[in-house]
MARDOFI-496637 format. One line per field, with one value per atom (N, C-alpha, C): x, y, z; atom name. Coordinates in steps of 0.001 Angstrom, whole numbers, padded with zeros to 6 digits. Example, Ala and Ser with C-alpha at 12.3 -4.5 7.8 and 13.67 -1.06 7.14 Angstrom:
2
east = 013190 / 012300 / 013200 / 012850 / 013670 / 012900
north = -005690 / -004500 / -003300 / -002250 / -001060 / 000030
up = 007800 / 007800 / 007800 / 007080 / 007140 / 007870
lumvo = N / CA / C / N / CA / C
END
This chain:
174
east = 000818 / -000351 / 000971 / 000162 / 001623 / 000580 / 002130 / 001803 / 002608 / 000801 / 000287 / 000522 / 001637 / 001862 / 003258 / 003582 / 005590 / 005059 / 003335 / 003357 / 003359 / 003447 / 002801 / 004604 / 004963 / 005735 / 006103 / 007405 / 006645 / 006622 / 005424 / 005480 / 007007 / 007269 / 008428 / 008114 / 009136 / 009092 / 008668 / 006555 / 006584 / 007481 / 007751 / 008104 / 010118 / 010467 / 011436 / 011492 / 010524 / 010611 / 010600 / 011540 / 011600 / 011952 / 011338 / 011557 / 012701 / 013777 / 014269 / 014732 / 014241 / 015015 / 015760 / 016540 / 016809 / 015905 / 014093 / 013268 / 012453 / 012964 / 011757 / 012214 / 011324 / 011396 / 009841 / 009814 / 008772 / 008904 / 008375 / 008291 / 006784 / 007128 / 005384 / 005117 / 004048 / 003702 / 003081 / 003495 / 003206 / 002713 / 001500 / 001764 / 001148 / -000111 / -001214 / -002345 / -003245 / -004422 / -005303 / -006256 / -007071 / -008611 / -009474 / -011510 / -011412 / -013206 / -013859 / -014574 / -014971 / -016137 / -017747 / -018565 / -019496 / -020700 / -021348 / -022667 / -022483 / -022441 / -022833 / -021143 / -020841 / -019386 / -018690 / -020426 / -020062 / -019563 / -021011 / -020949 / -019730 / -018600 / -017277 / -016361 / -016627 / -015404 / -015490 / -016482 / -017528 / -016444 / -017033 / -016700 / -014525 / -014154 / -012476 / -011789 / -012536 / -011858 / -010910 / -011368 / -010890 / -011854 / -011185 / -012190 / -012514 / -013633 / -014585 / -014187 / -013607 / -013168 / -012344 / -012477 / -011767 / -010925 / -009750 / -008842 / -010005 / -009707 / -010341 / -008761 / -009023 / -007950 / -007129 / -005712 / -004672 / -004476 / -005725 / -005490 / -004350 / -003667 / -002684 / -003348 / -002955 / -003369 / -002187 / -002759 / -001770 / -002094 / -000728 / 000015 / -000652 / -000514 / -000262 / -001703 / -002370 / -004371 / -005038 / -005110 / -006768 / -007650 / -007734 / -009707 / -009530 / -009790 / -009819 / -011752 / -012121 / -013270 / -013073 / -014347 / -014307 / -015244 / -016634 / -018294 / -019046 / -019802 / -020763 / -020760 / -021260 / -021343 / -020248 / -018920 / -018009 / -016936 / -016199 / -014423 / -013405 / -012440 / -011330 / -010530 / -010159 / -009632 / -008431 / -007245 / -005879 / -005038 / -004302 / -003836 / -002214 / -001320 / -000197 / -000481 / -001311 / -001590 / -002740 / -003100 / -005325 / -005713 / -006714 / -007848 / -008608 / -008384 / -009060 / -010960 / -011079 / -012378 / -013043 / -013591 / -014243 / -014930 / -014411 / -014960 / -016281 / -017449 / -019089 / -019666 / -021022 / -022452 / -022188 / -021841 / -022193 / -023308 / -024017 / -025494 / -025296 / -024082 / -024551 / -024531 / -024552 / -024909 / -023892 / -022967 / -022288 / -021389 / -020945 / -020061 / -018627 / -017814 / -016671 / -016185 / -015578 / -014618 / -013252 / -012985 / -011241 / -011106 / -010035 / -009227 / -007989 / -007471 / -005824 / -005783 / -005976 / -005674 / -006163 / -006824 / -008163 / -007211 / -006642 / -005863 / -004294 / -003180 / -002031 / -001396 / -000619 / -000541 / 000521 / 000752 / 002435 / 002652 / 003950 / 004190 / 005416 / 004865 / 005334 / 006410 / 006864 / 008013 / 008939 / 008937 / 009967 / 009518 / 010338 / 009626 / 008760 / 009436 / 009181 / 007495 / 006741 / 005579 / 004658 / 004105 / 003795 / 003092 / 004477 / 004701 / 004229 / 004511 / 004053 / 002877 / 002547 / 000805 / 000449 / 000444 / 000053 / -000415 / 001211 / 000655 / 000037 / -000408 / -001817 / -002703 / -003397 / -004343 / -004764 / -005949 / -006381 / -006713 / -006281 / -006784 / -005535 / -006103 / -005015 / -003464 / -002848 / -001908 / -001886 / -002565 / -002126 / -003615 / -004268 / -005654 / -006443 / -007744 / -007803 / -009511 / -009732 / -011517 / -011641 / -013163 / -013729 / -013325 / -013147 / -013427 / -012009 / -011184 / -010267 / -009997 / -010742 / -011091 / -011098 / -010273 / -010230 / -009690 / -009438 / -008522 / -006857 / -006415 / -004857 / -003603 / -002965 / -002686 / -003612 / -005043 / -006014 / -007039 / -006160 / -006693 / -007215 / -008375 / -009171 / -008570 / -008292 / -007269 / -007978 / -007613 / -007319 / -005975 / -006119 / -004905 / -004979 / -003663 / -003881 / -002422 / -001787 / -000916 / -000920 / 000515 / 000710 / 001650 / 001274 / 002501 / 003278 / 003288 / 003865 / 003284 / 003156 / 002707 / 003281 / 005208 / 005316 / 005727 / 004447 / 004378 / 003100 / 002993 / 001679 / 001799 / 000101 / 000096 / -000951 / -000690 / -001863 / -002445 / -003466 / -004359 / -004468 / -004496 / -005293 / -005773 / -006807 / -006459 / -005815 / -005358 / -004131 / -003819 / -004836 / -004451 / -003943 / -004547 / -003741 / -001909 / -001946 / -000811 / 000711 / 000838 / 002319 / 001483 / 000417 / 000469 / 000338 / 000526 / 000801 / 002229 / 002761 / 004474 / 004961 / 005165 / 005404 / 004659 / 003576 / 003131 / 004299 / 004347 / 005444 / 006884 / 007437 / 008580 / 009041 / 007799 / 008164 / 008283 / 007311 / 006695 / 008003 / 008536 / 010097 / 010951 / 011065 / 012017 / 011778 / 010441 / 010130 / 010553
north = -000834 / -000069 / 001372 / 002112 / 003526 / 004052 / 004851 / 005817 / 007049 / 007748 / 009188 / 009954 / 010010 / 011154 / 011401 / 010488 / 010930 / 011993 / 012287 / 013792 / 015126 / 015028 / 016273 / 016329 / 017949 / 018386 / 018122 / 017390 / 017533 / 018955 / 018482 / 020297 / 020606 / 021601 / 022242 / 022404 / 021775 / 021784 / 023297 / 023455 / 024420 / 025601 / 025109 / 025466 / 026141 / 025961 / 026430 / 026888 / 026827 / 027011 / 028922 / 029065 / 030942 / 030929 / 032098 / 032397 / 033981 / 034403 / 035479 / 036341 / 037420 / 038264 / 039379 / 040251 / 041047 / 042249 / 042621 / 043174 / 042690 / 041332 / 040075 / 039593 / 038808 / 037650 / 037457 / 035743 / 035717 / 034428 / 033855 / 032514 / 032460 / 030899 / 030368 / 030361 / 030566 / 030900 / 030101 / 029429 / 028629 / 028590 / 027800 / 028208 / 029129 / 029777 / 030621 / 029903 / 030806 / 030246 / 030663 / 030524 / 030528 / 030296 / 031315 / 030972 / 031549 / 030605 / 031512 / 031789 / 033353 / 033742 / 034153 / 033593 / 033885 / 034337 / 035811 / 035968 / 037218 / 037187 / 038127 / 039555 / 039479 / 040147 / 041172 / 041644 / 042590 / 041473 / 040839 / 039748 / 038838 / 038299 / 037788 / 038573 / 040595 / 041246 / 041229 / 041316 / 041950 / 040468 / 039230 / 037676 / 037790 / 038043 / 038199 / 038941 / 040502 / 041523 / 042266 / 041626 / 042159 / 043297 / 043906 / 044851 / 044440 / 044589 / 043752 / 044483 / 045643 / 046078 / 044777 / 044681 / 043658 / 044387 / 044015 / 045037 / 044196 / 045120 / 044084 / 043921 / 043875 / 043589 / 044698 / 044815 / 045544 / 046784 / 046444 / 046967 / 046826 / 047577 / 047036 / 046334 / 045414 / 044529 / 045215 / 045843 / 045834 / 044503 / 044122 / 043259 / 041963 / 040769 / 039516 / 039439 / 039771 / 039322 / 040425 / 040018 / 041575 / 039802 / 040479 / 040003 / 040532 / 039581 / 039808 / 040029 / 040562 / 040850 / 039518 / 038557 / 037892 / 037599 / 038662 / 038775 / 039497 / 040188 / 041129 / 040753 / 039744 / 038713 / 037528 / 037988 / 036858 / 037148 / 037323 / 037284 / 036224 / 036810 / 035764 / 035892 / 035712 / 035826 / 035212 / 036143 / 035342 / 035607 / 034661 / 035328 / 033947 / 034816 / 033916 / 033375 / 033377 / 032783 / 032336 / 031532 / 030601 / 031524 / 031776 / 032829 / 032315 / 031157 / 031012 / 031230 / 030772 / 030227 / 029180 / 028580 / 027119 / 027362 / 026646 / 026659 / 026433 / 026378 / 026264 / 026871 / 026437 / 027878 / 028556 / 030469 / 030535 / 030799 / 031025 / 031792 / 032894 / 034358 / 035485 / 035504 / 034802 / 034534 / 034878 / 033984 / 033833 / 032325 / 031855 / 030565 / 030866 / 029709 / 029623 / 028523 / 028633 / 027091 / 027505 / 026389 / 026200 / 025933 / 027078 / 026968 / 027119 / 026593 / 026386 / 025310 / 024289 / 023153 / 023638 / 024076 / 024876 / 025828 / 027002 / 028225 / 027968 / 027980 / 028120 / 029858 / 030109 / 031240 / 032335 / 032991 / 033050 / 034438 / 034925 / 036286 / 036570 / 038466 / 038380 / 040363 / 040288 / 041411 / 042158 / 043326 / 043981 / 044967 / 045700 / 046780 / 045929 / 045168 / 044714 / 043953 / 044561 / 042933 / 043972 / 045262 / 045753 / 045397 / 044756 / 044788 / 043110 / 042274 / 041057 / 041039 / 041772 / 041437 / 042349 / 042949 / 043562 / 042718 / 041554 / 040634 / 039584 / 038875 / 038300 / 038065 / 039705 / 040072 / 041125 / 041536 / 042417 / 044682 / 043950 / 044854 / 046093 / 048086 / 047960 / 048039 / 047919 / 047507 / 048441 / 049851 / 050838 / 051237 / 050437 / 050778 / 049394 / 049813 / 048844 / 048216 / 047550 / 046939 / 046777 / 046834 / 045991 / 044821 / 043763 / 042475 / 042276 / 041461 / 040486 / 039791 / 038879 / 037729 / 038428 / 037396 / 038034 / 036672 / 036679 / 035771 / 036362 / 035064 / 035907 / 035031 / 035283 / 033978 / 032896 / 033324 / 032550 / 031650 / 031612 / 031188 / 031650 / 031726 / 032579 / 032631 / 033615 / 034020 / 034876 / 035140 / 036755 / 037745 / 038642 / 039244 / 040328 / 040899 / 042180 / 042742 / 044158 / 044074 / 043685 / 043687 / 043287 / 044300 / 045032 / 045841 / 047083 / 046851 / 048264 / 047547 / 048920 / 048314 / 047627 / 047558 / 046684 / 045205 / 044601 / 043175 / 043035 / 041804 / 041432 / 040104 / 039847 / 038184 / 037643 / 036986 / 035299 / 034368 / 034524 / 033092 / 032498 / 030976 / 030191 / 028704 / 028348 / 027315 / 025831 / 025668 / 024316 / 023276 / 023140 / 022689 / 023056 / 024387 / 025249 / 025194 / 024932 / 026222 / 025592 / 024265 / 024260 / 024626 / 025084 / 025526 / 026790 / 027444 / 029209 / 029992 / 028046 / 028167 / 028812 / 027222 / 027037 / 028382 / 028456 / 029711 / 031460 / 031218 / 032387 / 032007 / 031051 / 030794 / 030694 / 030706 / 031302 / 032946 / 033181 / 034758 / 035811 / 035114 / 036441 / 035919 / 034872 / 035061 / 035545 / 035153 / 036120 / 037399
up = -000276 / -000049 / 000110 / -000473 / -001050 / 000444 / 000305 / 002319 / 001294 / 001828 / 001114 / 001712 / 003149 / 004252 / 002973 / 002611 / 001442 / 000863 / 000319 / -000041 / 000215 / 001891 / 002366 / 002739 / 002983 / 004429 / 005272 / 005846 / 007579 / 008334 / 009332 / 009964 / 010610 / 011254 / 012105 / 012984 / 014143 / 015027 / 015897 / 015997 / 016322 / 017451 / 018145 / 019634 / 019231 / 017849 / 018158 / 016509 / 015638 / 014285 / 013581 / 012907 / 013148 / 011602 / 010743 / 009494 / 009614 / 008537 / 008596 / 007602 / 007804 / 006652 / 007389 / 006375 / 006824 / 007675 / 007022 / 007391 / 008155 / 008705 / 008475 / 009994 / 011038 / 011785 / 012345 / 011616 / 011716 / 012677 / 013567 / 014687 / 014784 / 015177 / 015952 / 017127 / 017547 / 018914 / 019828 / 020690 / 021607 / 022994 / 023329 / 025026 / 025462 / 024301 / 024726 / 025328 / 026198 / 026376 / 025504 / 024705 / 023813 / 024029 / 024292 / 024913 / 023810 / 023376 / 022323 / 023124 / 023391 / 024122 / 023303 / 023847 / 022598 / 023664 / 023432 / 024265 / 024758 / 026168 / 026808 / 027084 / 026410 / 026493 / 027645 / 028231 / 029163 / 030310 / 030082 / 032040 / 031586 / 030828 / 030528 / 030731 / 030551 / 031108 / 032787 / 033078 / 034641 / 035179 / 035240 / 035450 / 035567 / 034260 / 034205 / 034660 / 034557 / 034796 / 033865 / 032724 / 031336 / 030567 / 029894 / 029280 / 028138 / 028282 / 026701 / 025575 / 025680 / 023734 / 023429 / 021873 / 021542 / 020264 / 020300 / 018396 / 017701 / 016071 / 014832 / 014423 / 013099 / 012162 / 012214 / 011996 / 012346 / 013183 / 014055 / 015584 / 016312 / 017497 / 018336 / 019354 / 020043 / 021339 / 022052 / 023488 / 024654 / 025878 / 026217 / 027346 / 027169 / 028044 / 028638 / 028196 / 028134 / 028246 / 027368 / 026010 / 025204 / 024593 / 024075 / 022826 / 021241 / 020911 / 019699 / 018725 / 018290 / 018187 / 016796 / 016646 / 015489 / 015449 / 015916 / 015345 / 016726 / 016673 / 017243 / 018378 / 018772 / 020065 / 021039 / 019290 / 020037 / 019774 / 020679 / 020875 / 021301 / 020881 / 020818 / 021924 / 023301 / 024351 / 024775 / 024258 / 024236 / 025533 / 026474 / 027219 / 027261 / 028259 / 028355 / 029069 / 030281 / 031451 / 031490 / 031831 / 032322 / 032723 / 032814 / 032370 / 033814 / 034612 / 035491 / 035845 / 034271 / 034767 / 033558 / 033916 / 033638 / 031960 / 031301 / 029593 / 029860 / 029138 / 029095 / 029453 / 029686 / 030066 / 031363 / 030923 / 032670 / 032942 / 033668 / 034250 / 033588 / 033855 / 033932 / 032018 / 031335 / 029370 / 029116 / 028915 / 027329 / 028020 / 027237 / 026768 / 026293 / 026961 / 026209 / 026340 / 024985 / 024293 / 024123 / 024845 / 024841 / 023332 / 023069 / 021435 / 021187 / 022446 / 022737 / 021444 / 021373 / 020092 / 018729 / 019156 / 017601 / 016303 / 017196 / 016252 / 016754 / 015868 / 015962 / 015804 / 016490 / 016719 / 015974 / 015077 / 014170 / 014639 / 014919 / 014651 / 013892 / 013298 / 012062 / 012294 / 012712 / 013013 / 012157 / 011658 / 011614 / 009999 / 009455 / 008558 / 007787 / 006776 / 005798 / 006070 / 007546 / 007621 / 007155 / 006523 / 006003 / 004223 / 004059 / 002598 / 002135 / 003367 / 002938 / 003794 / 004641 / 005023 / 003513 / 003204 / 001849 / 000338 / 000522 / -000578 / 000143 / 001847 / 002029 / 002481 / 001662 / 001774 / 001255 / 000769 / 000305 / 001202 / 002058 / 002999 / 002249 / 003334 / 003874 / 004561 / 004270 / 005694 / 006188 / 006494 / 007195 / 007987 / 007594 / 008024 / 009347 / 009448 / 010895 / 010784 / 010697 / 010631 / 012320 / 012011 / 013921 / 013892 / 013147 / 012727 / 012356 / 013425 / 013385 / 012317 / 012091 / 010900 / 009636 / 008608 / 007392 / 006687 / 004758 / 004611 / 004503 / 004732 / 005076 / 004408 / 003332 / 002406 / 002138 / 001564 / 001514 / 002347 / 003654 / 004642 / 005521 / 006348 / 007307 / 008381 / 008914 / 009439 / 011103 / 012138 / 012738 / 013018 / 012369 / 012455 / 013326 / 013553 / 014319 / 015347 / 015092 / 015931 / 017023 / 018255 / 019148 / 019613 / 020621 / 021195 / 020046 / 018833 / 017999 / 016458 / 015967 / 014831 / 013411 / 013750 / 013044 / 014039 / 014113 / 015296 / 015152 / 014103 / 013337 / 013629 / 014044 / 014963 / 013742 / 014056 / 013313 / 013873 / 013705 / 014667 / 013294 / 012817 / 011910 / 012178 / 011899 / 012290 / 012348 / 013109 / 013218 / 011420 / 011568 / 010172 / 009145 / 009156 / 007598 / 008176 / 009800 / 009969 / 008838 / 008480 / 008066 / 006685 / 005698 / 004700 / 004596 / 006258 / 006191 / 006196 / 006879 / 007119 / 005635 / 005235 / 003337 / 003305 / 002622 / 002063 / 002497 / 003374 / 004693 / 003877 / 003550 / 003682 / 001723 / 001064 / -000482 / -000309 / 000414 / 000241 / 000436 / 001752 / 001732 / 000618 / 000440 / -000571 / -001798 / -002638 / -004084 / -003859
lumvo = N / CA / C / N / CA / C / N / CA / C / N / CA / C / N / CA / C / N / CA / C / N / CA / C / N / CA / C / N / CA / C / N / CA / C / N / CA / C / N / CA / C / N / CA / C / N / CA / C / N / CA / C / N / CA / C / N / CA / C / N / CA / C / N / CA / C / N / CA / C / N / CA / C / N / CA / C / N / CA / C / N / CA / C / N / CA / C / N / CA / C / N / CA / C / N / CA / C / N / CA / C / N / CA / C / N / CA / C / N / CA / C / N / CA / C / N / CA / C / N / CA / C / N / CA / C / N / CA / C / N / CA / C / N / CA / C / N / CA / C / N / CA / C / N / CA / C / N / CA / C / N / CA / C / N / CA / C / N / CA / C / N / CA / C / N / CA / C / N / CA / C / N / CA / C / N / CA / C / N / CA / C / N / CA / C / N / CA / C / N / CA / C / N / CA / C / N / CA / C / N / CA / C / N / CA / C / N / CA / C / N / CA / C / N / CA / C / N / CA / C / N / CA / C / N / CA / C / N / CA / C / N / CA / C / N / CA / C / N / CA / C / N / CA / C / N / CA / C / N / CA / C / N / CA / C / N / CA / C / N / CA / C / N / CA / C / N / CA / C / N / CA / C / N / CA / C / N / CA / C / N / CA / C / N / CA / C / N / CA / C / N / CA / C / N / CA / C / N / CA / C / N / CA / C / N / CA / C / N / CA / C / N / CA / C / N / CA / C / N / CA / C / N / CA / C / N / CA / C / N / CA / C / N / CA / C / N / CA / C / N / CA / C / N / CA / C / N / CA / C / N / CA / C / N / CA / C / N / CA / C / N / CA / C / N / CA / C / N / CA / C / N / CA / C / N / CA / C / N / CA / C / N / CA / C / N / CA / C / N / CA / C / N / CA / C / N / CA / C / N / CA / C / N / CA / C / N / CA / C / N / CA / C / N / CA / C / N / CA / C / N / CA / C / N / CA / C / N / CA / C / N / CA / C / N / CA / C / N / CA / C / N / CA / C / N / CA / C / N / CA / C / N / CA / C / N / CA / C / N / CA / C / N / CA / C / N / CA / C / N / CA / C / N / CA / C / N / CA / C / N / CA / C / N / CA / C / N / CA / C / N / CA / C / N / CA / C / N / CA / C / N / CA / C / N / CA / C / N / CA / C / N / CA / C / N / CA / C / N / CA / C / N / CA / C / N / CA / C / N / CA / C / N / CA / C / N / CA / C / N / CA / C / N / CA / C / N / CA / C / N / CA / C / N / CA / C / N / CA / C / N / CA / C / N / CA / C / N / CA / C / N / CA / C / N / CA / C / N / CA / C / N / CA / C / N / CA / C / N / CA / C / N / CA / C / N / CA / C / N / CA / C / N / CA / C / N / CA / C
END
């Protein structure tokens, strides 16, 4: 029987995966807590002491904990540490789903980031949108800046992480 796995490139070691050019550093981020929160976002905010304002595409998120706008009543809460709240339905009107294993995170940093972003999407690299959701290199993703304007973070379905990594490898050599 033929081994169809031979057709696919092996996934990199995500704990250490890095691509670098003189104007860019691209790395895989691991170890973050990611919760998809749906429903009464003000109740979520009160329960977690986290600001209910969520950033959209190309907005700048700050700190170790922040939220990304996915839809009017849905955010992706991201943290470097656990939130201390159980997944599931909460009587105050919101639901929490653990998304740690669902989305893979990449960080793209450097002065050439806007040019790479312009190749990956049709959005203006200097603009902002209300929702962080967009198509990035042909894949559904959540994109935003973190910390400063030259650092982009991209969350993509884990099944597409290897595809996006290969796209990024090809994009920076072209």
